[in-house]
N, C-alpha and C positions, 0 to 999 in steps of 0.2 A: 746395736747401732745399725742404721739402715744403709742400704747401698749408696744412696745419695750422700749420706753423711761420710761414709768411707771415702767416696770419691772426692769429697770436699776437703778432707783433712790429709789424705795421702798425697805425697809429692808426685807430680807427673814426671815422666821420664821421656827423653828424646835421645835416641841413639845410645842408650845405656847411661845417660847423664841426667841429672835433675834439671828439668826445664825451668825457665824463668817463671816466676809467679804471674798470674793473670794481669795484675796491675802493671808490672814491668813490661810485659809483652804488649799490652795495649798502648802504653806510653811510646814504645818503639814504633808501633804501627801508625799512630797518629802523626809521627814524624816521617812517614814514608816519603813525603815530598822532598825531604832533605837528602835522602838516599838517591832519589831520582835526579835531583839537581846536581849532586856530587858526581854521579855517573855522567851526566851531560857535560859538566865542566871538564872532567877528565878526558872525555871523548873530543870535545872541541879544542882542548889544549894539546891533544895528541900525546898525552903523557905515556901511554902504553907503547907508542911507537918509539919514543925517546929512550925508554928503558929496555936495555938489551938482555942478554942471558945472564949477565953478572950483576950482583947487587950494586946499587949506586947511591951515593950520598945525596941527600935532598938538595944540597947546594949545587951539585953538578947537574942534577935533574932540572932544577929551577933555571939554571943557565941555558940548558938545552931547549926548554919550552918557553923561555922568556917570561918568567914569573918571579915573584918574591919568594925566597925560601921558606919563611915562617908560615905564611898562609898555605903554601903548597903542602907543607908537612901536615897541617891541620886537615887539608882535603884528603890526603893519602891515609892519614890515621882513621878518619871517618869511614873511608871505603874499606880499609883493612878489617873493620869490625864485621863486614859482610863477606869476607873472604876474597875481596877484590884488591889486589896487591897485598903484600905482607911486610911488616916492619920487623927487622932483625934486632937482636939485642944491642948491636953496635950502632943502631939508629939508621942504618941504610935500609933501602926498600928493594924488594925483589918481586918478580912476577908470581902470580898464581895461575891456575888453569883458567879461572874466569877473567882475570885482567888481560890475559893474552888474547881473548876474544874481542878486546877493544882495539887491537892492532889492525891497521888497514891491510897488511899483507898476510894475515892469518887466513888459511883456506876456509875456515869456518867463522870468519869475522862477523860480529854482530854490532859493529860500530854504527853503521848507518841506521840499523833498527833501533839502537839506543837513542840516537838523535831524533828519529822520527817520533818515537813515543814520548819525547819531551820537548817537542817543538813549541814555540811561543803560544800558538793558538790553544794548545792543550792546557796551559796554565790559566787561560781565560775561561775555558769550558768546564774543567773539573769542579770548580766551586758551585756550578749550577746543576750538578747531578741530581739534586733533590727535585729541581724543576722538571728535568727530563723524566724522572721516575713518576712524578705526578701526572704529567701530560702524555707521556709515551712518545714524545716527538723530540727532534733534535733541538739544540740550543744555538747552533751556529747561525742560523738565519736571523735570530733575534740579536745576536752579537754583532754580525757583520752586514746584515741586510741582504744577503744572498745565500744560495745553497753552497754547500761545502766545496765541491770541486770547482765551480766558477770562482769562488773566493780564492781558493788555493792558486789557481792558474792565472787569475787576473790581478789579485792584490798581494799575494804572497809567493812570488815565483821562487824565492830561495827555499821556502818550505816545500813547494811543489817538487823542486829538484831533490830535496832530501827524501821525500816520499817515493819518487821514482827510483832513487838509488836503493832505498830500503826494500822496495818491491823487487828490484833486480837481484839484490842479495838473496832474498827469500826464494826467488824463482830459480836462480842459478843453483842454489843448494838442493832444490827439490826436482829440478828438471830431469836430471839423470834417472832419478827414481821413477818419475812418471813415464819416461821413455822406455825404461826397462819393463815397467808394469804393463803398458798398453800394447796390445796385439793389433796392429793395423795392417797385417799381411794381405788382407783382401781389399784394402782401400787404395784409391789412386790420388785422393786429395784430402787434406786436413786443414781446418781453419781454427786458429787460436783466437778466441773472442775475448777482448779486454786483456790480452796477453802481455802487456807491458812491452819490454824490449824483445820479446820473442824467444826466450831461451828454451821454453818447452818445445815450440815448433821446430826450432833449430836442432834440438836433440833428436826429435822424431825424424827429421829429414836425414840426419846423419845415420840413423838406424836403418832407414828404408831408402835406398838410393834412387828408387823410381817414384817416390812419393812427391807430390807437389803441395806447397803450403801457402797459406794466407795468414797474415797478422792484421787484426783490426783493433785499433785503439785510438785515443785522442791524438790530434796532429802533433803536439809537442812530444808525445811519447814515441810514435812511430818514426819521427824524424831522427830519433836517437836509438833506433833499433840496433840489435846486435850486429856488429860489422859483417858477420858471416852472411847476413840476410840482405844487406844493402848492396847497391851497385858496385860491382867489382869483387864482392865477397864470394867465398867458396860455395855458398848455397843460393846465390842471387838468381841463377838461371832457373831455379825451381821454386822461386818465392815471389809473392805479391804482397806489397805493403799497402794497406788501405786505411787512410785517416778517417775517423768517424767515431760517433758515440753509439755503442750497441743498444743503449736505451731508446735511441731515436730510430735506428734502422740497422739492419745487418745485410748490406749489399754484397753478400758473399755466398756462393754456392759451393758446397763441398760434400764429400761422402761422410766425413766425420767432423764434428764440432767439439772442441775442447773448451770448457769454461772452468777456469781454475781460480778459486778464492776471490770471486767478485760478486757472488749472489748474496751479499751481506748488507745490501742497502735496505731502504724502506720497501715495503711489500709491493708498492706500485712499480718501482724501478725494476725489481726482480721479475715481476710479472711481465712487464714490457719487454725486457731482455729475452726471456724465454719464448715469448710469443714471436718476437722478431727472428729468433734462431729457427723456430719451428716453421715459420712461413718461408724463410730462406732455404731451408733444407728440403722441405717437402716430405711426403710419405716415404718411409724406408730409411731415411737418413739416421745416422747414429749421433747421439749427443752424450758426451762424457762430462759429467759435472764433478769436479774435485774440490773438496772442502775439508778443513779441519773442524771437527765436531766438538761442541762444548760438553757433550755428555760421554765422550769416548776418547780421552786423550791423557797421556801421562803428565801434561803440563796444565793442569786445571787452573792454577793461579794466574798464569799468563793468559790463557784463553778466556777466562771469565773477565779479566781486566780489559782485554781487547773487546770483549762483548759490550762492556759498559762504555768504552770509548766510541764504539760504533753507534750506540744510542745517542751519544752527545753530538757526533759530527754529521751523521747522515740519517739518523733515526733508524738505523739498521740493527742487525743482530747476528751473532754467530749462531749456527744452526745445531739443533740436536738431530739425531737420526730421524726422529718422527717429523720434525718440522721441515727438514729437507725433503723427505719423502712426500709430505703433503704439498709443498710448493711445486714439485715436479709433476705429480699426478694431477693436480689442479690445472696446471698449464696444458695438460693433454699428452704428456709423455708416458710411455710404458717403461717401467724400471725392470731391466732384465737381470741386473746383478748389483750388489753392493759389496765392495771388498776394500781392505786396507791397502794403501799404496806403500806406506811406511808407517812408523809409529805415530805420526802426526796427521796424516792425510787419508781420507777415504774417497773412493771413486764410485759414483752412481752411474752405471752404464745403462743408457736409455735408448729407446727407439721412438721415432715419430711414426705413429700408427698409420696404416693406409686408410 
């Protein structure tokens, strides 16, 4: 018997248990949209928030979230198959480690990220993935007649708000790691480019009491910057808020520029952003690019899915170590160091040459 035949007839195992046969696993995967939709429904209904530390009957849970009990039970039963909520023998439901992450008050909450990944436009775009793979370009412009971010901010403001909250969640959870990692002891000023509400720059200003900061992002975004950075905030006297699009211009001069998780657009947008930062900083300025890499992460399924979503909406891509290195060197930056910030993020520490 050949190795191939042995592999074919021997039952696969996962965690010491026999894994589902390929036909069953594939049937489950093609219904992945059902799981995503169930997660979105639970997040929108705030089921996780209504469920406390004690098991709850579905009738009581339905009353709390204003739904019908029978369909709510069906929703929870479907999610429990994935370890999201758990059904007890008496028919009550209780939390699991994953379902708690859908609570708004959980310090590691992923509720807004779950909503962002299942926003209405995603359901329009995913069926056209084959078109994007054929052409190598986004499908949003064909769907809505304009680029993704103009569409989001002009035609889908609710989705734009979800996007901003999701990015804030991600930024808050990683800002402390970035601040702990970066050594800015020799700098007097730092600019957070496309930094959302400014949690990274806020964490850096708290770490370095003499440091001055600037946040550059779209007008709707900086208008809702972290309260610490706005007028009257604890860091406002050392902070400047600049509304603008870094792809068009970077009207900010600083010793250090931080660019975190935004160089995932199409090549032209990435090139323009880096060029604008280099021109603004000039020779000797430091540029720290922070990204999660698709070839070096413990969450490959999530990262590769986000990579495909970027192809659909902006024609962009998550970077590999090699592709990020290539973008930075082609832009004219000198890479001094590449180091992990945490298990999910890597920092490319660069200098604008003289």
